NUKOLDREN-922730 format. One record per residue: x, z, y of N, C-alpha, C in turn. Coordinates in steps of 0.1 Angstrom, whole numbers, plus 2048, in hexadecimal, padded with zeros to 3 digits. Layout:
% residues N
XZYXZYXZY;...
***
This chain:
% residues 576
E20D59621E29D63626E20D70625;E14D6E61BE0AD7961AE12D86616;E1CD8560EE22D91609E2ED95613;E31D9061BE3BD92624E37D92633;E2FD9C638E29D9C645E33D9B64F;E41DA064EE48DA2656E4DD9365D;E4DD88654E52D7C657E46D76661;E38D7965BE30D74666E2ED79672;E32D86676E34D8E681E3FD89688;E4AD84683E57D7F689E54D7268F;E4CD68687E47D5C68CE3FD5D697;E3AD67699E30D6A6A5E31D736AF;E3ED776AFE45D806B9E46D7D6C4;E41D866CCE40D826DCE4DD8A6E3;E53D826ECE5FD876F2E5BD946FC;E50D94700E4BDA1707E49DAC700;E48DAB6F2E4BDB76ECE58DBD6EA;E60DB46EBE6FDBA6E6E74DC86EE;E70DC76FCE74DD2705E6DDDF700;E61DDE6FDE59DE96F7E60DEF6E9;E62DE76E1E66DE96D3E74DEF6D5;E7DDE96DEE8BDF06DDE89DFE6E4;E81E006EEE80E0D6F4E7AE176E9;E70E136E2E69E1A6D9E73E1F6CC;E7CE156CAE83E186BEE8EE216C1;E92E206CFE9DE2A6D2E98E396D2;E8BE396D7E85E476D8E82E4A6CA;E7DE426C1E7AE476B5E87E4B6AE;E93E476B0EA0E4A6AAEA1E586AC;E9DE5F6B9E9FE6C6BCE99E766B1;E8EE726AAE86E7A6A2E8CE76693;E8FE6968FE90E64684E9FE6C67D;EA9E6E686EB6E75682EB0E8367D;EACE8B685EACE9A681EA1E9A676;E95E93676E8DE9466CE91E90660;E98E84660E9FE7E652EA7E8964B;EB1E8F652EBAE9A64DEB0EA6649;EA9EA8650E9FEB664DE99EB2640;E93EA663DE8BEA4631E92EA4624;E9EE9D628EA9E9C61EEADEAA619;EB1EB361FEB5EC161AEA8EC8615;E9CEC561AE8FECA612E8EEC5607;E92EB8605E8FEB25F7E9BEB45F0;EA4EBD5F0EAFEBE5E8EBAEB55E8;EBCEAD5F1EC7EA45F2ECEEA85FF;EDBEA25FFEE1EA460BEDEE9D617;EE0EA4623EDBEA062FEDBE8E633;EE6E8A630EEAE7C636EE2E7262C;EDDE76623ED6E6C618EC7E6B61E;EC3E73627EB6E72630EB8E6963A;EC3E6663EEC7E5B647EC4E4D640;ECBE4D633ECBE4262CEBDE3F627;EB5E48625EA4E48621E9DE4262F;EA3E44639E9CE3F647E9EE3364A;EACE2E649EB2E2264DEACE15646;EB1E16639EADE0A630E9EE0962F;E95E1362BE87E1262BE80E0A637;E86E10645E80E0964EE80DFB64F;E8CDF464AE8EDE864CE84DE1640;E85DE6635E7CDDF62CE6DDE062E;E69DEC635E5ADEB639E59DE0642;E62DE064CE5FDD5659E5DDC7653;E62DC7645E62DB8640E54DB7636;E52DC1631E47DC1626E3ADC762A;E39DD1635E2FDDA639E24DD3640;E19DD563FE0EDCF646E0ADD4654;E0FDE2655E0CDE7662E17DE766D;E11DE2679E1CDDE684E22DEB68B;E1DDF7689E21E0268FE26E0E684;E21E0E67AE27E1A66FE35E1B66D;E39E28670E46E2B66BE47E33660;E51E2D657E53E35648E60E3B649;E63E44640E6EE4C63EE6CE58636;E76E61634E74E6D62DE6AE75635;E61E7D62CE55E85631E53E9262A;E4EE9B632E4BEA862CE44EA8622;E39E9F622E2EEA0618E34E9B609;E41E9560AE47E935FCE52E995F9;E57EA3603E62EAC601E60EB65F6;E54EBD5F3E52EC65E6E52EBE5DB;E4CEB15DAE4BEAB5CDE58EA65C8;E62EA25D2E6EE9F5CEE78EA95CA;E74EB55D3E7DEC05CFE7AEC75C2;E6DEC45BFE68ECA5B0E6FEC25A7;E72EB65A6E7BEAE59BE89EB059E;E8DEB05A9E9CEB05ACEA4EBE5A9;E9FEC75AFEA2ED45AEEA6ED859F;E9CED9597E9FEDE587EA8ED6581;EA8EC7581EB1EBF57AEBFEBD580;EC2EC058CECEEBB593ED9EC658F;ED2ED058DEDDEDB589EE7EDE595;EE2EDF5A1EEBEE15ABEF5ED45B0;EF6ECB5A8EFEEBF5ACEF6EB45B6;EFEEB45C1EF6EAC5CDEF6E9B5C8;F00E985C2EFFE8A5BEEF4E865B4;EF5E915AAEE8E8F59FEDAE915A6;EDAE985B0ECDE9A5B8ECAE8C5BE;ED3E885C6ED2E795CCECDE6F5C2;ED2E705B4ECFE645ACEC0E665A7;EBEE735A5EAFE765A0EA6E725AB;EA8E775B7EA0E745C1E9FE645C4;EAAE5E5C3EABE4F5C2EA3E485BB;EA4E4D5ACE9CE465A2E8DE4A5A6;E8AE545A9E7BE595AEE76E4C5B9;E7FE495C1E7AE3F5C9E78E325C5;E80E2D5BCE81E215B4E72E205AC;E70E2B5A5E62E2D59DE57E2D5A7;E58E345B1E4EE345BAE4CE235C1;E57E1F5C4E56E115C9E50E085BF;E53E095B3E4EDFF5A7E3FE025A6;E3AE0D5A5E2BE105A4E25E0A5AF;E29E0D5BDE23E085C7E21DFB5C8;E2BDF35C6E2CDE65C7E24DDF5BB;E23DE45AFE1ADDF5A4E0CDE25A8;E0ADED5ADDFDDEF5B3DF7DE65BD;DFFDE45C5DFDDDA5D0DF9DCB5CE;E01DC75C1E02DBA5BEDF4DB95B3;DF1DC45ADDE4DC55A3DD8DC85AC;DDADCA5B9DD0DCC5C3DC7DDA5C0;DD0DE45C0DCADF15BCDCADF95C7;DCADF45D3DCADFE5DEDC2E075E0;DB5E065D9DA8E0D5DADABE1A5D2;DB6E1D5CBDB8E285C2DB8E365C9;DBFE355D4DBEE425DDDB0E465E0;DA9E3D5E2D99E415E7D95E4C5DD;D9AE4D5D1D93E575C5D98E675C9;DA0E675D4DA4E755D8D9DE785E7;D92E825E2D88E825EED90E8B5F9;D89E8C606D90E92611D93EA260D;D8AEA8607D8BEB6605D97EB95FA;D98EAE5EFDA3EB15E7DB0EAD5EE;DB1EA25F6DBDE9E5FEDC1EAB607;DB7EAF60DDBBEBF617DC0EC960E;DBAECA603DC2ED65FADCEED35F6;DD0EC85F0DDEEC25ECDE8EC45F8;DE5EBF604DEFEBF60FDF1ECD613;DE5ED4615DE8EE3616DF0EEA60E;DEFEE8600DF8EEB5F7E06EE85F8;E09EDC5FBE16ED65FDE1CEDD60A;E15EDE614E1AEE3622E20EF361D;E18EFA617E1AF07612E26F08609;E27EFE601E33EFC5F7E41EF95FF;E3FEEF60AE4BEEC612E4EEF961B;E45EFF621E46F0B628E4FF17620;E4BF16614E53F2360CE5FF1F609;E62F10605E6FF0C602E79F0C60D;E75F0C61BE7CF0C627E7FF1B62D;E77F23628E79F3262EE87F3862B;E8DF3761FE9AF3A61DEA5F36627;EA4F28629EADF22632EACF26640;E9DF27645E9BF30652EA2F3B653;EA2F44648EA6F5264AEB5F53646;EBAF47643ECAF4763FECCF4F630;EC2F4C627EC2F5461BEC3F4A611;ECBF4C605ECBF455FBEC5F4B5EF;EBCF445E8EB5F475DDEB7F405D2;EB2F465C5EB6F3C5B9EA8F3D5B2;E9EF345B5E91F375AEE8AF295B1;E80F295A4E78F1A5A7E69F1C5A5;E63F135ABE55F165B0E51F1E5BA;E43F195C3E43F215CEE40F305CC;E3AF355C3E37F425C3E46F4C5C2;E4BF475B6E59F4D5B2E63F4D5BF;E63F415C3E6CF405D1E66F495DC;E5AF4A5DDE56F545E7E58F615E4;E58F665D7E59F725D1E69F775D6;E71F6C5D0E82F6D5D2E85F715E2;E7EF665E9E81F665F8E7BF765FE;E71F7B5FBE6EF875FFE77F935FB;E7BF925EFE84F9C5E9E92F9A5F2;E96F8E5F3EA3F8C5FDEA0F9460A;E95F9260FE94F9661EE94FA561E;E8CFAA613E8CFB9611E9AFBF60F;EA3FB7608EB1FBD604EB9FBC610;EB3FB461CEBBFB5629EC6FAA629;EC3FA0620ECDF9361FECAF8B62A;EBFF8D633EC0F82640EC9F82648;ECDF7664DED7F72656ED1F6F664;ED0F7B66CEC6F7C677EC9F73682;ED9F70682EDCF6568DED6F57688;ED7F5467CECFF47675EC2F48677;EBCF53674EAEF55677EA8F51686;EB2F5768EEAEF5469DEB0F456A3;EB9F4069EEBBF326A1EB0F2B69A;EADF2D68FEA1F24687E94F2768F;E91F34692E85F38699E82F326A5;E8DF316ADE8EF2C6BBE8BF1C6BA;E93F156AFE8FF066ACE81F036AA;E7BF0D6A0E6EF0C69EE66F0D6A8;E66F196B0E5DF1A6BDE5EF106C5;E6AF0A6C7E6DF006D1E64EF36CC;E65EEF6C1E5CEE46BBE4FEE76BD;E49EF16B9E3AEF56BAE37EF56C8;E3EEF96D1E3AEFC6DFE38EEE6E5;E42EE56E1E44ED76EAE3BECB6E2;E34ED26D6E2DEC86CFE21EC26D8;E1DECC6DFE10EC76E9E14EBD6F2;E21EBB6F7E24EB16FFE2AEA46F8;E20E9B6F5E22E926EAE31E866F0;E30E876FCE3DE7B703E4AE83700;E4AE916FEE58E986FEE5BE966F0;E68E936ECE6EE926DFE71EA36DA;E66EAB6D7E68EB96D6E73EBC6CA;E72EB36BFE7CEB86B4E89EB46BA;E8DEA96C0E99EA76C4E9FEAF6CF;E97EB46D7E9AEBE6E1E9EECD6DA;E95ED06D1E97EDB6C8EA6EDD6C1;EA8ED06BAEB4ECE6B1EC1ECE6B9;EC0EC76C6ECCEC76CDECEED56D2;EC5EDC6D8EC6EE96DBECCEF16D1;EC8EF06C6ECDEF96BAEDBEF56B8;EDFEE76B6EEEEE36B7EF6EE86C0;EF1EE86CBEFAEEC6D8EFCEFC6D7;EF2F036D5EF2F116D3EFFF156C8;EFBF0E6BDF07F106B1F14F0B6B3;F14F016B8F21EFB6BCF28F026C6;F21F066D1F25F0B6DDF2CF1A6DA;F26F226D1F27F2F6D0F31F306C3;F32F256BDF3AF276AFF34F2E6A5;F26F2E6A3F1DF3969BF20F3468D;F25F2868AF28F2567CF32F2E677;F3EF3067FF48F3867AF45F4967C;F40F49687F3FF5A68DF34F5E686;F2AF58684F1EF5F67FF1AF56671;F20F4F66BF1CF4B65DF0EF43660;F0CF3B668F02F33669F06F24665;EFEF22658F00F15652EFEF08658;F08F0065AF05EF1661F07EE6658;F04EDC65DF01ECE655F10EC8652;F19ECB65CF24EC665CF26EB565D;F32EAF65DF34EA265EF2EE9A653;F26E8F658F20E8664DF2AE7A64A;F2AE7663EF32E6B639F32E60643;F3AE58646F3BE4E650F37E40646;F2EE3964CF2DE2A647F1DE2A642;F1BE1E63DF0BE1C63BF0AE1B62D;EFEE21627EF9E21618EFDE14612;F03E15606F07E095FEEFBE075F2;EFADFC5ECEF1DF95E2EF6E015D5;EEFE085CEEF2E105C2EE6E155B9;EE9E125ADEDEE165A4EDFE255A0;ED3E2D5A3ED3E3B59FED2E3B590;EDBE3E58BEDBE3F57BED8E4E579;ECFE5056EECBE5F56BECCE6055C;ECBE6C558ECBE6C549EBDE6C542;EBFE6B534EB3E6352DEA9E7252D;EAFE7E52EEA5E8852CE9DE8953B;EA2E86546E9EE84553E93E79556;E90E7054BE87E6554EE78E6A550;E73E73547E66E77547E62E7D556;E6AE89559E67E90567E67E85573;E72E7F573E73E7257EE68E6957E;E64E65571E58E5B572E4CE63579;E49E6E574E3EE76578E3EE79586;E49E7D58AE4EE8159AE4CE735A2;E51E6959DE4FE5C5A3E41E555A6;E3AE5859CE2BE5459BE25E5D5A6;E28E695A6E20E755ACE26E6F5BC;E32E6D5BEE35E6A5CCE2EE5C5D0;E2BE545C8E25E455CAE18E4A5CE;E0EE525CAE03E565CAE00E5C5D8;E07E665DBE09E6E5E8E0EE665F4;E18E5F5F2E1CE565FCE12E4C600;E0BE435F5E02E3A5FADF6E41601;DF2E4C5FBDE6E52601DE8E57610;DF4E5C610DF7E5F622DF9E52627;E01E48623E02E3C62ADF8E3662D;DEEE33624DE0E2B625DD8E3162F;DD5E3E631DCEE45638DD4E43647;DE0E46649DE9E42656DE8E3565B;DEAE2B652DE9E1D654DDCE1B65A;DD1E1F652DC5E18656DC1E1F665;DC5E2B666DC0E32672DC8E2B67F;DD5E2467BDDAE1F688DD6E1168B;DD2E0C67EDCCDFD67FDBDDFE686;DB6E08683DA9E0A68CDABE0B69B;DB6E1369EDBAE146ACDBEE086B3;DC6E006AADC9DF56B2DC0DE96B0;DB6DE96A7DACDDF6A6DB1DD469D;DBBDD9691DC0DCE68ADBBDD367A;DBDDCB671DBCDCD662DC7DCE65C;DC9DD8653DD5DDB64ADCFDDA63B;DD5DD1635DD2DCF625DD9DD861E;DCEDE2617DD3DEF60FDDDDEC603;DD9DDD5FDDE4DD95F2DF0DD65FA;DF1DD0605DFFDCC609E05DD6610;DFFDE3613E03DF0617E0CDF460C;E06DF5601E0CDFB5F4E1ADF05F1;E19DE55F3E25DDD5F1E2FDE05FB;E2CDE3605E36DE5611E3ADF460F;E33DFD60BE38E0A608E41E095FB;E3DE015F2E45E005E5E52DFC5E8;E53DF05F1E5EDEA5F4E69DF55FE;E63DFA605E6BE0660CE71E10603;E6BE155F8E6FE1E5F0E78E185E6;E77E0A5E2E81E035DAE90E045E2;E90DFF5EFE99DFE5F7E9FE0B5F8;E96E165F9E9DE245F9EA4E295EE;E9FE245E2EA5E2A5D5EB0E205D2;EB3E165D7EC0E0E5D2ECBE0D5DF;EC6E165E9ED1E185F3ED2E255F6;ED2E2D5EDED7E3C5EDECCE465F4;EC0E415F4EB5E4A5FBEADE515F2;EA1E535F5E99E5B5EDE89E565F4;E7FE5B5ECE71E575EFE6DE595FD;E66E4F602E62E4F60FE53E4B610;E4EE4F61CE40E4D61EE3DE4B62E;E31E4A631E2FE46641E2FE54647;E32E55654E35E6365AE2AE64663;E22E6E664E19E7166EE1EE7867B;E2CE7B67BE32E81686E3AE7568D;E41E6D686E49E6168DE40E56691;E37E52689E30E4768FE28E4A69C;E22E5569FE1DE586AEE28E576B7;E34E5C6B4E3FE596BDE41E4A6C2;E41E426B8E43E336B8E38E2E6BF;E2DE316BBE1FE2E6C6E21E336D5;E24E406D5E23E436E5E2FE3D6ED;E3BE3A6E6E45E346ECE42E246EF;E36E1F6EBE32E126EFE35E086E1;E39E0A6D5E3CE026CAE32DF56C9;E36DEC6C8E2CDDD6C6E2DDD86B9;E39DD96B2E39DD46A4E43DDD69C;E48DD9691E50DDD689E5FDDD68E;E60DD6697E6CDD569CE72DE36A2;E69DEB6A5E6DDFA6AAE74E0069E;E70DFE691E74E03688E84DFF683;E85DF2685E91DEA684E9BDEE68E;E97DF369AEA1DF76A5EA6E066A3;E9AE0D69EE9BE1C698EA6E1A68D;EA4E12683EAEE13676EBDE0C67C;EC1E04686ECBDFF68BED3E0A693;ECBE13698ECFE1D6A1ED5E28696;ECDE2C68CED1E34681EDFE3067D;EDFE23679EEBE1C673EF7E1E67C;EF5E1B689F00E1E693F05E2D692;EFDE37692F00E45690F08E46686;F05E41679F0DE4266DF1CE3B66C;F1CE2F675F29E2A675F30E30681;F2DE3168DF33E3669AF36E4569C;F2BE4C697F2CE5C69CF26E65691;F2BE64685F29E6C679F2BE7C67B;F34E7E686F35E8E68BF2AE93693;F23E89697F18E8F6A2F10E9A69D;F0DE9B691F05EA468DF0BEB2686;F17EB2687F1EEBB67FF1BECA681;F16ECD68DF12EDB691F02EDD68F;EFAED4689EF0ED4687EEAEDF67C;EE4EED680EE3EF6677EDAEF466C;EDAEF865FED0EF6655EC5EFD65A;EC4F09660EB8F0F663EB1F0866E;EB7EFF676EAEEF667FEA8EEA677;EADEE666DEA8EDB662E9BEE265D;E9EEEF659E91EF7652E87EF765D;E8AEF7667E80EFD674E78EEF675;E7FEE2674E79ED5677E6FED2668;E73ED565EE6BED4652E5EEDE653;E62EE9657E57EF3657E4BEEF664;E51EEA66FE47EE5678E40ED9672;E45ED266BE3EEC5665E33ECA65A;E37ED3653E30EDA64AE24EE064F;E26EE565CE1AEEE662E10EE2667;E14ED866AE0BECC66FE05EC7663;E08EC8656DFFEC264DDF4ECC647;DF5ED864EDEBEE264BDDCEDC650;DD3EDB649DC3EDC64EDBEEE664D;DB7EEA657DADEF6657D9FEF265D;D9FEED668D93EE9670D8AEE2669;D8DED6661D85ED065BD7FED564E;D88EDE648D85EE563DD7AEF1640;D7BEF564CD71EFD650D62EF6650;D60EEB655D58EE1655D50EE0646;D5BEDA63FD56ED962FD51EE662C;D57EF062FD51EFF627D42EFF62D;D3FEFD638D31EFD63ED28EF6635;D2DEE8635D23EDE62ED24EDD622;D2FEE0619D2DEDA60AD38EE5606;D32EF2600D3AEFD5FFD46EF95F1;D3EEF25E7D45EEF5DBD51EE65DC;D50EDC5E6D5DED45EAD68EDD5F2;D64EE65F8D6EEEF5FED76EF75F4;D6EEFC5E8D75F035DDD7DEF95D7;D7AEEB5D5D83EE15CED8FEE15D6;D8FEE15E6D9AEE15ECDA4EEC5E9;D9DEF85EADA5F055E7DAAF045D8;DA5EFF5D0DAAEFF5C3DB6EF55C2;DB6EEA5C9DC1EE15C9DCDEE75D1;DC8EEF5DBDD5EF75E3DDBF015DB;DD4F085D3DD9F115C8DE1F0C5BF;DDBF005BADE4EF95AEDF1EF45B1;DF1EEE5BEDFFEEA5C5E07EF65C6;E01F005CCE0AF0F5CEE0EF155C4;E07F155B8E0AF1E5AEE11F155A5;E0CF085A0E14F01597E20EF859B;E1DEF55A8E28EED5AEE23EDE5B3;E2BED85B8E27ECC5BEE22EC35B7;E29EBF5ABE26EB35A1E18EB8599;E1BEC5592E0CEC7589E04ECB593;E04ECE5A0DFAECC5AADF3EBF5AC;DFBEB55AEDF6EA85AEDEEEA55A1;DF2EAA596DECEA4589DDDEAB58B;DDEEB958FDD3EBF591DC9EBA59B;DCCEB55A5DC6EAE5B1DBFEA15A8;DC7E9B5A2DC1E8D59DDB5E91592;DB9E9B58ADAEE9F57FDA1EA3588;DA2EAB591D98EAF599D91EA45A1;D98E9A5A6D92E8E5AAD8AE855A3;D8FE85596D88E7D58BD7CE85588;D7DE92585D6FE99581D66E9A58E;D6BE9A599D62E995A6D5CE8D5A5;D62E825A0D5EE725A2D54E71597;D56E7758CD4CE75582D40E7F582;D42E8B587D36E94587D29E8F58C;D28E88597D1EE8459BD16E79592;D1DE7058DD18E67583D17E70575;D1FE78572D1DE7F565D12E88564;D0EE8E56DD01E9756DCFBE9257C;CF4E8857CCEEE83589CE0E8A58C;CDAE87596CCEE8B59ACC5E80594;CB9E8658FCAFE8058ACA1E8658E;C98E7D58FC88E81596C7FE7C590;C73E8558FC66E7E58AC5FE7A599;C5AE6F59AC54E6A5A6C46E6A5A6;C42E6E5B3C31E6F5B4C2DE695C2;C21E685C5C1BE615D1C16E6C5D9;C1DE6C5E7C19E775EEC10E705F9;C06E785FBBFBE72606C03E6F614;C00E6461AC06E60627C14E5D626;C18E5961BC28E5661BC29E4C613;C2EE40618C30E34610C3BE38605;C3AE2F5F9C42E315EFC40E3B5E6;C49E405DBC49E485D2C54E515D4;C52E605D2C5CE685D6C5CE735CC;C69E7A5CDC6BE855C4C62E8F5C5;C5DE935BBC51E9E5BCC58EAC5BF;C64EAE5BCC6AEBB5C3C6CEBC5D0;C6DEAF5D7C6FEAF5E6C62EAD5EC;C57EA85E4C48EA75E8C40EAD5DF;C3FEBB5E0C37EC25D6C28EC05D5;C23EB75E0C15EB65DEC13EA65DC;C1DEA05D6C1CE935D2C14E925C6;C0BE895C4C02E885B6C09E815AC;C08E825A2C0DE7C594C00E7358E;C05E6758CBFCE5F583BFAE63577;BECE65573BECE6B564BF0E6155B;BF9E66551BFEE5F546C09E5654A;C0FE57555C19E4F559C26E5755F;C32E5555CC3CE5D560C45E53565;C47E54572C51E4D57CC5DE5457E;C68E51575C75E56575C7FE4F57A;C85E56586C90E5058DC9DE56589;CA8E4D588CB6E52582CC0E4C58E;CC6E55593CCCE525A2CDCE5059C;CE1E48594CEEE44592CEFE3A58A;CFCE34587CFDE2B57CCFCE3356D;CF9E2A564CF5E31556D02E2B54E;D09E3754BD14E33542D17E3D536;D23E3D52FD25E44523D22E54524;D27E58532D2AE67532D1BE6D537;D13E6453CD06E6A540CFAE65537;CFCE5D52DCF1E57525CE8E6151E;CF0E6B51ACE6E77512CDFE7E51C;CE6E81528CDFE89533CD3E80537;CD2E73539CC7E6B53BCBCE6D532;CC0E6C526CB6E6D51ACB0E7B51B;CB7E8551ECB2E9551CCA7E9552A;CACE90536CA2E93540C96E89540;C98E7E53AC8CE75537C81E7E530;C85E84522C7DE8B51CC78E99522;C81E9F52AC7CEAA531C71EA553D;C71E9A541C69E9554CC5BE94545;C5CE8D539C50E8B530C49E9852D;C51EA1528C4DEAE525C47EB6530;C49EB453FC45EBB549C38EB454D;C36EA9549C28EA254BC1CEA954A;C14EAA553C07EB2552BFEEAC549;BFEE9E547BF5E9553DBFDE91533;BF7E8C528BFFE8351EC04E76525;C10E74522C19E69527C16E5B51C;C11E51525C10E4451EC1DE3A521;C20E3B52FC2AE33533C36E3B538;C42E37537C4CE3D540C55E32545;C54E32554C5CE2855DC68E2D562;C73E2755FC7FE2B565C81E23574;C80E2B57EC84E2758BC90E2458C;C96E17589CA5E13588CACE0F593;CA8E1059DCACE095ABCBBE105AE;CBBE1D5ACCC8E225AFCD3E205A2;CD0E1B598CD7E1958CCDFE0D58F;CEDE0E591CF6E03596CFCDFC58B;CFEE0257CD05DFC573D00E03565;D04DFD55AD01E0354DD0BDFD544;D0DE0653BD1AE02531D13E00523;D1CDFE518D15DFB50CD10E0A505;D17E13509D14E20503D03E24508;D02E23514CF5E2651CCEBE1C516;CF0E0F515CE3E05511CE0E0A502;CE9E114F9CE5E144EFCDBE1F4ED;CDEE294F7CD7E354FBCC9E304FE;CC8E24507CBAE1F508CB3E1B4FE;CB9E144F7CB3E0F4E8CADE1C4E0;CB4E274DDCB2E354D9CA5E3B4DF;CA9E394ECC9CE414F4C8EE3B4F1;C90E2B4F2C83E234F1C7DE264E2;C87E284D7C81E2B4C9C7AE384CB;C80E424D0C79E4F4D3C6CE504D9;C6CE474E4C61E474EAC57E414E3;C59E344DDC4FE2D4D8C49E364C9;C52E3E4C3C4CE474BAC42E504BE;C43E554CDC3AE5F4D1C2EE564D9;C2CE494D8C22E414DDC25E3D4ED;C30E404F1C34E3D500C3CE30501;C37E2950CC3FE1C50EC48E1D519;C55E19516C5FE19521C61E0D529;C62E0F536C61E0353EC6BE0654A;C6FDFA551C7ADFD55BC74DF656A;C77DFD575C73DF7582C7FDF758B;C80DEA593C8CDE959DC98DE9598;C9ADE458DCA7DE2584CAEDD858C;CBBDDA590CC2DD1599CC7DC558E;CC8DB9594CCCDAC58CCD9DAF585;CE3DB558BCEFDB6584CEDDBD578;CE7DC9579CE4DD356CCDADCA564;CD1DC2567CC8DBC55FCD1DB0557;CD9DAA55DCE3DA1556CEADAA54C;CF0DB554DCF6DBC542CEDDBF538;CE0DC2539CD6DC552ECD4DB9526;CD4DAA52DCD3DA0529CDFD9E51E;CECD9F523CF7D9E51BCF4DA850D;CF0DB450FCF1DBE506CE4DBC4FB;CDBDB14FFCD1DAF4F7CC5DB64F9;CC5DC1503CBADC9506CAFDC150B;CB2DB7516CA6DB151CC9EDAA513;CA4DA550BC9AD9D4FFC94DA94F6;C98DB34F3C94DBB4EBC88DC14F1;C89DC84FEC7FDCC505C73DC450A;C76DB650CC6FDAF512C6EDAE521;C6ADA2527C6DDA0535C60DA953D;C56DAB536C4BDB153BC4DDBF53F;C57DC4538C5ADD353BC63DD7546;C66DCC54DC6FDCC559C68DC8565;C63DD156FC5CDCF579C64DCE585;C61DC4590C6BDC559CC69DD05A5;C5CDD75A4C5ADE35AFC53DF05A6;C55DFB5ACC4DE055A4C3FE025A6;C3BDFF5B2C2BDFB5B4C28DF15A9;C2DDE75A7C27DDF59DC2ADE4590;C32DEE58AC32DF557EC25DFC57E;C22E05589C16E0D588C09E04588;C08DFB590BFCDEE58DBFCDEC57F;C05DE8578C06DE4568C01DEF561;C05DFA565C00E0555CBF2E0955E;BEDE0956BBE0E0A56DBD5E00568;BDBDF3566BD2DE6561BD2DEA552;BDFDF054CBDFDF053EBD6DFD538;BD4E07541BD0E1553BBC4E17545;BB8E1B53FBACE2154ABB1E2E54E;BB5E2D55ABBAE3C560BB2E3D56F;BACE4B570BA8E4C57DBB0E51587;BB3E4858EBBDE48599BB9E405A8;BBBE485B1BB7E425BEBC4E455C7;BC7E395CCBD6E3B5D5BCFE3F5E2;BD9E475EABD4E4A5F8BD2E41601;BD8E325FDBD8E2A607BCCE20606;BC6E245F8BB8E1A5F6BAEE245F5;BAEE305F7BA7E3B5F7B9AE38604;B8CE375FDB80E35605B77E3D600;B6DE45608B64E4D603B5AE455FA;B57E4B5EDB50E455E3B54E375DB;B62E355DBB65E285D6B73E2E5CE;B74E245C5B82E255BDB88E1A5BD;B94E195C0B9CE0D5BFBA8E0E5B9;BAEE035B6BBBE035B0BC7E065B9;BD2E095B5BDDE0E5BDBE5E015C3;BE7E015D0BEEDF75D5BF9DFC5E0;C04DF55E0C10DFB5E8C0EDF15F5;
***
């Protein structure tokens, strides 16, 4: 049952949990319905499909998801990504938009499941915290811009955040704002933000019910032109394959992969956070499978891509949820609404839905920790800003691509151009240390101790070669030995191994012997496979820097007194 954690939970389910899960599920439903409809509209599909994307994925995750408390469904972090694909390809056809979004969910599901089966759950760790902040801030800004026209009752025709913002500004300037619509939306947004501080109050539900009561009671849809959701189709979603055109394949594939990356990054962080709070372990690979199963279910049952929810999960926890039965209860309640009360939301104003999404987008914005990063690591702060600008200017999907490229560059940079140091012996300090940090450190005549603080691989092999020669050129005395202090060197590849051979030939021509100290056994094993260990000879590999220094002093007549062995009127060999 390793791949189906829900069955194991069912086998060990305790009857005492049931009351808590039922209550939490009913409380959760209060936010599942308005949030699902709002994120559907924000994603470019009709509102009812947000309920479909809520109902079926909850059941799928309850079976395949490893977290006992996580709530999945439509989410604001994905809305901009889905809209970026759906809006230009659908041509205003809602059913075509549903098919495109459904196929994105299937692509995302397949990618997540494949990554989980292949145990690739670690890949999201490549996105550093500043890059995630920049991306999410960019997504929040994109979502905000996309919802402003609905909040003001304005219709615009533009693509991309900047062009949409420009078109929105022009429409407001031209006096196209529906002020009644704006007041309803602003009141809804204000209520949500005001009640957010009271965790036990369903602020979204209270604000949405208030907006529906106001619009329905005063008949604002007819008298003031306030757009409303209208009656939902009655019944449950059925199995359907979301067929798309051949020309749509590439953008849908790219969008689905982008959704998979974003949704798993969000889900893994949230899942780990709640696992730590409950003292449980969540397998990241199984999390990928659970997320993938939820997205596959959404795609084949008229939904669209889903992720974990940082707003609905705390609601479930605060209401006393014990297991994924909470999600099952919530799904059943949504199903009951679709079957028995499809007219319940007919007076729900579009501007209130925009307010729900805007409130969620505001919650995505990270400022506090970015201030800390600005103080302690300025260049990483700029990386975050670059990601934000990339998403805001280029759009969600190109912005994701930019974030990934930046993440890879950031990942490689420390290894590509790592720190290297010449080591010396500082009086009163054990060991050998970087002479730039210990300027009073003494150098052993004729010996260069060179430390390389990274794996040695194809991208930095030439840099290693140049830094070694620079260290030799900077020596105040003619160099006889160069010892690579290789303890930080965790790996080596074929290109770097060949570069070592070339360096050895260069040094040999200059009368300098190349040696190694503190080389890790796995790296030494690679050198044996590459044939370098036999080429250099075992005597060139010393277990410690101290032994390498001793070997040098025994091989060459050098006047050197170590501070630990120093005695008035005597000369002693160095000892560690």
